[in-house]
C-alpha positions in Angstrom: 88.6 186.4 -8.9 88.4 184.1 -11.9 89.2 184.7 -15.6 86.5 184.9 -18.2 86.1 181.7 -20.3 88.8 181.0 -22.9 90.1 178.3 -25.2 93.5 176.7 -24.6 96.0 175.4 -27.1 99.4 174.0 -26.2 101.8 174.7 -29.0 104.1 172.0 -30.2 106.4 174.3 -32.3 106.9 177.9 -33.1 105.0 177.4 -36.4 102.1 175.8 -34.5 101.9 178.7 -32.1 101.9 181.3 -34.9 99.2 179.3 -36.8 97.0 179.2 -33.6 97.5 182.9 -33.0 96.4 183.6 -36.6 93.0 181.9 -36.1 91.9 184.3 -33.4 93.8 187.5 -34.2 93.6 190.2 -31.5 91.7 187.7 -29.3 94.6 185.3 -28.8 97.5 185.7 -26.3 100.7 183.8 -25.8 101.3 182.2 -22.4 104.9 181.9 -21.4 105.7 182.1 -17.7 102.3 183.5 -16.8 103.6 185.8 -14.1 101.9 188.9 -15.6 99.2 187.5 -17.8 97.5 185.2 -15.4 97.0 187.9 -12.6 95.7 190.3 -15.3 93.2 187.6 -16.4 92.1 187.0 -12.9 91.5 190.7 -12.4 89.6 191.0 -15.6 92.2 193.3 -17.1 92.9 190.8 -19.9 90.2 188.7 -21.5 91.7 186.6 -24.3 89.5 184.2 -26.3 92.4 181.8 -26.8 95.6 181.1 -24.8 98.4 179.7 -26.8 100.8 178.0 -24.3 104.4 178.1 -25.6 105.9 176.9 -22.3 106.7 173.5 -23.8 109.0 174.9 -26.5 112.3 174.0 -24.9 114.3 175.1 -28.0 113.6 178.8 -27.0 115.2 178.5 -23.5 118.9 179.0 -24.5 121.4 181.5 -23.3 124.6 181.6 -25.4 127.2 183.9 -26.9 127.9 183.8 -30.6 130.2 186.2 -32.5 130.2 188.8 -29.7 126.4 188.7 -29.4 124.5 187.4 -26.3 121.5 185.4 -27.7 118.7 184.7 -25.4 115.7 182.5 -26.3 112.4 184.2 -25.6 111.5 181.5 -23.1 114.7 181.6 -21.0 113.7 182.4 -17.4 115.1 185.3 -15.5 116.9 183.0 -13.1 118.4 180.9 -16.0 119.8 184.1 -17.5 121.2 185.3 -14.1 122.8 181.9 -13.6 124.3 181.6 -17.1 128.0 182.3 -17.1 128.0 183.7 -20.7 125.5 186.4 -19.8 127.5 187.7 -16.8 130.7 187.9 -18.9 129.1 189.4 -22.0 126.6 191.8 -20.5 127.3 192.5 -16.8 124.9 195.5 -16.7 122.1 193.0 -17.3 123.1 190.9 -14.3 123.5 194.0 -12.1 120.0 195.1 -13.0 118.6 191.7 -12.4 119.4 192.1 -8.7 116.4 194.4 -8.5 114.0 192.4 -10.5 111.1 190.6 -8.8 111.6 187.7 -6.3 113.3 184.3 -6.7 110.1 182.3 -7.2 108.8 184.8 -9.8 112.1 184.7 -11.7 112.0 180.9 -11.7 108.8 181.0 -13.9 108.9 184.4 -15.5 110.6 184.7 -18.9 112.6 187.6 -20.4 110.5 187.3 -23.6 107.2 187.4 -21.7 108.4 190.3 -19.6 109.4 192.6 -22.5 106.3 191.7 -24.6 104.1 192.6 -21.6 106.0 196.0 -21.6 105.0 197.2 -18.2 106.2 200.8 -18.0 107.6 200.1 -14.5 109.6 197.0 -15.6 113.4 197.2 -15.5 114.3 195.0 -18.4 112.9 197.2 -21.2 115.1 200.0 -19.9 118.2 197.8 -19.6 117.7 196.3 -23.1 117.4 199.7 -24.5 120.6 200.9 -22.8 122.4 197.8 -24.1 121.3 198.4 -27.8 119.5 195.0 -27.9 117.5 193.7 -30.8 114.4 191.5 -30.8 113.7 188.7 -33.3 110.0 188.5 -34.2 108.5 185.7 -36.3 105.2 185.4 -38.0 103.5 183.6 -40.9 105.3 185.8 -43.4 108.7 185.2 -42.0 110.9 187.0 -39.4 112.2 190.5 -38.7 114.6 192.1 -36.3 113.6 195.2 -34.4 115.9 197.4 -32.2 114.9 197.9 -28.6 114.4 201.6 -29.3 111.6 200.8 -31.8 110.3 197.6 -30.2 108.6 199.3 -27.3 105.8 201.5 -28.6 104.0 202.6 -25.4 102.8 201.2 -22.1 101.9 197.5 -22.7 102.4 197.9 -26.4 105.2 196.5 -28.6 105.9 195.8 -32.2 104.8 192.2 -31.9 101.7 191.8 -34.0 98.6 189.7 -33.4 99.9 186.7 -35.3 103.5 187.0 -34.4 105.8 186.0 -31.5 109.1 187.1 -30.1 111.7 184.3 -30.5 115.0 185.8 -29.5 116.7 188.7 -27.8 120.2 189.7 -29.1 122.5 191.9 -27.0 125.9 193.0 -28.2 128.6 192.2 -25.7 129.7 195.2 -23.6 133.2 196.4 -24.5 136.0 195.5 -22.2 136.7 198.3 -19.7 133.2 199.8 -20.0 131.7 201.4 -16.9 128.1 200.7 -16.0 125.7 201.1 -13.1 122.0 200.5 -12.3 120.1 201.8 -9.3 116.4 201.9 -8.3 114.1 202.7 -5.5 111.1 200.6 -4.7 108.8 200.2 -1.8 110.1 196.7 -1.1 112.9 194.7 -2.6 111.6 192.9 -5.7 108.6 195.3 -6.2 108.4 197.3 -9.4 110.5 200.4 -9.1 109.3 203.9 -8.3 112.3 205.2 -10.3 115.0 203.2 -12.0 118.2 204.7 -13.5 120.9 203.0 -15.6 124.1 204.1 -17.4 127.0 202.7 -19.4 129.9 204.5 -20.8 133.5 204.2 -22.0 136.6 206.4 -21.4 139.0 207.6 -24.1 141.9 209.8 -23.2 140.2 210.8 -20.0 136.9 211.7 -21.7 133.6 210.0 -21.6 132.4 208.3 -24.9 129.5 206.1 -26.0 127.4 207.3 -23.1 124.1 205.6 -22.7 121.8 206.9 -20.0 118.1 206.4 -19.2 115.5 206.0 -16.6 111.9 204.9 -16.0 109.3 206.0 -13.5 109.5 209.7 -14.3 107.1 210.2 -17.1 107.2 209.7 -20.9 107.5 206.5 -22.9 111.2 207.1 -24.0 113.7 205.3 -21.8 116.9 206.8 -23.1 117.5 210.5 -22.2 119.5 211.8 -25.1 119.9 215.3 -23.7 121.9 213.9 -20.8 124.0 211.7 -23.1 124.8 214.6 -25.3 125.9 216.7 -22.3 128.3 214.0 -21.2 129.7 212.8 -24.5 133.3 213.8 -24.9 133.5 215.6 -21.5 135.9 215.0 -18.7 134.0 213.6 -15.7 134.1 215.6 -12.5 131.7 216.1 -9.6 130.2 219.3 -10.9 129.6 218.0 -14.4 127.9 214.8 -13.1 125.7 216.9 -10.7 124.8 219.2 -13.6 123.9 216.1 -15.7 121.7 214.8 -12.9 119.9 218.2 -12.8 119.4 218.0 -16.5 117.7 214.6 -16.1 115.4 216.2 -13.5 114.6 219.1 -15.9 113.6 216.6 -18.6 111.6 214.3 -16.4 107.9 214.6 -16.1 106.6 212.3 -13.3 103.1 212.2 -12.0 101.7 211.5 -8.6 100.5 208.0 -7.9 99.7 205.8 -5.0 103.4 205.0 -4.4 104.9 208.5 -4.5 104.2 212.1 -5.5 106.0 213.8 -8.4 108.3 215.9 -6.2 109.6 212.8 -4.5 110.2 211.1 -7.8 112.2 214.1 -9.0 114.4 213.8 -5.9 114.9 210.1 -6.8 115.9 211.1 -10.4 118.4 213.6 -9.1 120.0 211.2 -6.5 120.0 208.0 -8.5 121.2 209.8 -11.7 124.2 211.3 -9.9 125.0 207.9 -8.3 124.9 205.8 -11.4 126.9 208.4 -13.5 129.5 208.6 -10.8 129.8 204.8 -10.4 130.0 204.2 -14.1 132.6 206.9 -14.7 134.8 205.5 -11.8 134.5 202.0 -13.1 135.4 202.8 -16.7 139.0 202.0 -17.6 140.8 205.3 -18.4 
């Protein structure tokens, strides 16, 4: 398969990239790592008139912690983030989840910014960034704006980034000391997109759970956080029965559909098992 004809522009700066995007509007696409866009073009699922290559913008490849915020340039590769000491110390849930993301060669080229702008509903990072209360910095010809992860992801393959805008930075507040966290997924093969992924983070105060963040993907709906489960756990003392009940609540609020990978019944079983597992692990990890 070959892509349809397109023009190519290698951007020399963020401003140059935004200006190039503005000339073609909806017909222009940014090219970062190319691990999602190029296959889609080869299959005819994406037919841009113009590719704006931002892969040469090395000033967007940073990973650093400033004032308790993990700042990740949109062009930082997955492996660069995994290998950066600051990210592991500031946001360990991010690193735990990365163990399930793609394969080494893909992570060498793929970028976090490109991944979340692609917004595949089966991708792990949009879920993780939502659980971590991340914010995205978007720049356009009229200036910049900051959008929370909850609002950044609109629907499958759709985000708040407009036609003449680009994502430049991901900001993640450092996880509090003593916080418990866990991430689990089931896929057909290691590195494949998940059938179901579940993540959780929480703190403990006087033996009770607080600041509970819980969510999943692969079980229907576009929302990744499951607030009904969070509300059930907030302020409660964790025990086996409560966590099992919370897992059943996740099942009741899931709405998966059959696909080529698994039927809905199997996905609900995964929601039940993985939810109970991550909730138990996070509660045990949290410092009392």
